[in-house]
Each structure stands twice: as C-alpha cells, then as structure tokens.
C-alpha positions, 0 to 999 in steps of 0.5 A, spaced: 334 582 449 332 582 442 330 575 444 325 577 449 317 577 447 314 584 447 312 588 452 304 587 452 304 580 454 307 583 461 302 587 461 297 588 467 290 589 467 291 595 470 289 600 463 296 603 463 299 598 463 302 598 470 303 602 475 309 602 476 314 603 471 319 597 468 325 596 471 330 596 465 330 588 462 338 590 462 338 592 469 334 585 471 340 581 467 345 584 471 343 582 477 342 575 475 349 575 473 351 576 479 346 570 482 349 566 477 357 567 478 357 569 486 351 564 488 348 570 492 341 570 494 336 575 491 336 579 497 343 580 498 344 582 490 338 587 490 339 594 489 334 600 491 333 600 482 332 592 482 328 589 488 329 580 489 323 580 487 323 584 481 329 580 479 326 572 482 319 574 477 323 577 471 327 570 471 322 566 471 318 570 466 324 568 461 326 561 463 318 559 461 320 563 455 327 558 453 332 565 453 337 562 456 337 556 451 336 561 444 342 565 449 346 558 449 343 556 441 346 563 438 353 561 443 354 555 438 352 559 432 357 564 433 362 560 434 362 554 430 362 560 425 369 563 427 373 556 431 369 551 428 365 545 433 369 539 432 363 534 433 366 528 431 368 527 438 363 528 444 364 527 450 359 525 456 359 526 463 356 528 470 359 531 475 354 532 482 353 538 486 349 541 492 342 543 492 341 544 499 333 546 498 330 540 494 326 540 489 324 537 483 331 536 479 334 534 487 335 528 489 340 524 495 347 525 494 350 519 495 357 523 496 354 528 500 351 523 507 345 523 503 343 530 503 340 534 497 344 534 491 344 536 483 347 532 477 349 535 471 350 531 465 353 535 459 355 533 452 361 537 449 364 537 442 371 535 443 375 542 445 370 542 451 365 546 448 357 545 452 352 541 447 347 540 451 345 540 458 341 535 463 340 536 470 337 531 475 337 529 481 344 526 484 341 519 485 340 519 478 346 514 475 349 517 469 347 511 464 340 513 463 342 520 463 346 519 456 340 519 452 337 525 454 344 529 455 346 527 446 338 528 444 339 535 448 347 536 445 343 535 438 337 540 439 342 545 441 347 544 436 344 541 431 345 536 427 351 531 428 355 529 422 354 522 420 361 519 424 361 521 431 365 517 436 362 518 443 367 517 449 364 515 455 366 513 462 365 507 466 358 510 469 357 509 462 360 501 461 352 497 460 349 494 454 343 500 455 350 505 454 351 500 447 345 500 443 343 506 444 349 509 440 348 504 435 340 507 435 344 514 434 349 511 429 356 513 434 360 509 435 362 509 442 370 509 447 367 507 454 371 505 459 371 499 463 370 497 469 375 494 474 381 497 470 384 504 471 381 510 469 387 514 468 390 509 463 383 509 458 382 517 461 383 518 452 380 525 450 375 525 456 379 530 459 376 535 456 368 533 459 372 534 466 375 540 464 368 544 461 365 541 468 370 544 473 369 551 468 361 551 470 362 548 478 367 555 478 359 559 478 356 559 484 349 559 483 352 552 479 355 550 486 350 550 490 343 551 487 338 554 491 333 553 485 327 548 487 323 549 480 327 545 474 325 550 469 329 556 472 335 550 474 336 549 466 334 557 465 341 558 468 345 551 467 343 554 459 347 561 461 352 559 464 354 554 458 353 560 454 358 564 458 363 558 458 363 558 450 363 566 449 369 566 454 372 559 449 371 563 443 375 570 445 380 565 448 381 561 442 379 567 437 384 571 440 390 566 438 387 565 432 385 573 429 387 580 431 382 586 430 383 592 431 382 593 441 384 586 441 385 584 447 392 582 449 390 576 454 385 571 452 382 572 459 378 578 459 377 583 466 370 583 466 367 582 472 361 578 470 365 573 465 367 567 470 371 561 468 374 559 464 
C-alpha cells in the first residue's frame, strides 16, 4: 500500500474529509483479488464491510494512478535480483478471450462467431516471465501489436540487452515485423507460413504456458470491464502475481531459508496460477 498516493488526494469537500469512515485499502485489495481470481461481479464478492461501489471506485482510482503497473515492475525487479531475468530470448504471442460487455478494448472475435472478445498480447523472457502486456480487440491481428508489446516490455523490465532474439509464430510472418525487429536491433526467429508449427515451436512454448497461467484468472478469461484503463490494471496485476509465483517456485529449488515451504506451490487461496 506504500505505492498509493496520500489520502488527502482522495478527500472530498466535506470539512472532515469524508462523510463515512474510509474502508481500508487492504480490505478492498482482498476483494479485488477475489474478483481477479474468480472473475465474479463486484456485487457477488461485496461484503458488509466493503460494498461493490467501494470496490469499483477504488479500482478506478488505482487504475488511473498506474498502481498495478508499478507492482509489476517491483515484481520483475525482485525476480531479476533473486533469480535473474533471461532477456536474451524474448517470446511474443497473442491470446483471445471473452469480453461479453465489449468496451474500449473489445472487438468481434473470429473464434467465437463474432461475439465480443479481447486479445491479450504478451512478451515474456526465456523462462516465461511476463514482461510487457497490451490489450486490444479480438479482431486485431498479432503483427501490428508486436511493436506496442515490445515497447511495453522495455517500459516494464527496463532496457533490454544488445543481443535480443525474438521468437514469434507464423502470425508475425510479415515484412512489417522484420523491419520492426531490425529497427529495435533484435534478431528474430519467425515461424513460416505453410510449415507445420510443431516443427518450428522451438523456444516459443514459454509464452503459451504464460498465457495458460493468466487464463487461470477468471477476470481475464471473461473480462466484463469496459474501460481499457481498468482492463490494463487487471492484466498487470495478474502479471505481477504470475511473476511472484514463478519467483517462489524457482527460489524454492535454489535457496534454503527458515520457514521455506515444502513444495513450490503455495497454499494461499488468492494465489491463482501457476
């Protein structure tokens, strides 16, 4: 909660600052995690101490301040310090999920009879840690999202090494993608159209696994948010949780400390995937 702005910024015009006692941020955040993991509406996860309007209002405030993006950056820094990000190999791919309410990030899904869907484009390191995320309509092609996704990865993870190899599937098999990689100073391994994908899968399997981890969060499988800022909030929050869970999983086999769990998987009910 140290990333949150000073309470005075949220104060109303009332002489005492507000009419009711403010619900603690920790309480609201626990409800936000429930919404992310289970994908439930705010009305279903609300409680006597935290109404659905409070959750919705607080999520909007946090999204506007970029709180989840900052949490994702901190998670990447912690992973890089303890395990080390493998940035010499970057994999990028898109995933289409449901977005029944449409909204700013929604579009007609070619995989669901034209219903509203959301495309999530992710860049990961060689170990599958999510670096950059971009949300777009399900009718957007993968190739135009390559540039925004790689730039998002550089914004979140910091400068990439001089020798970066991008692993892409046949959806990026175009001159535009190759020109972009050259401009960024990357080399690229792009699957060719007309050749069976399993033969060329190579190093791209990690990004597919990361997509499966993120699809474990109900809010991402079936996104009902219409505001693109809030969609990005949940995407980066899920990416931060995936990064932390990967950190715990891999640190368990590398380090020993007092109270270390016997298994890599945590028993935390809010943990979600992986």
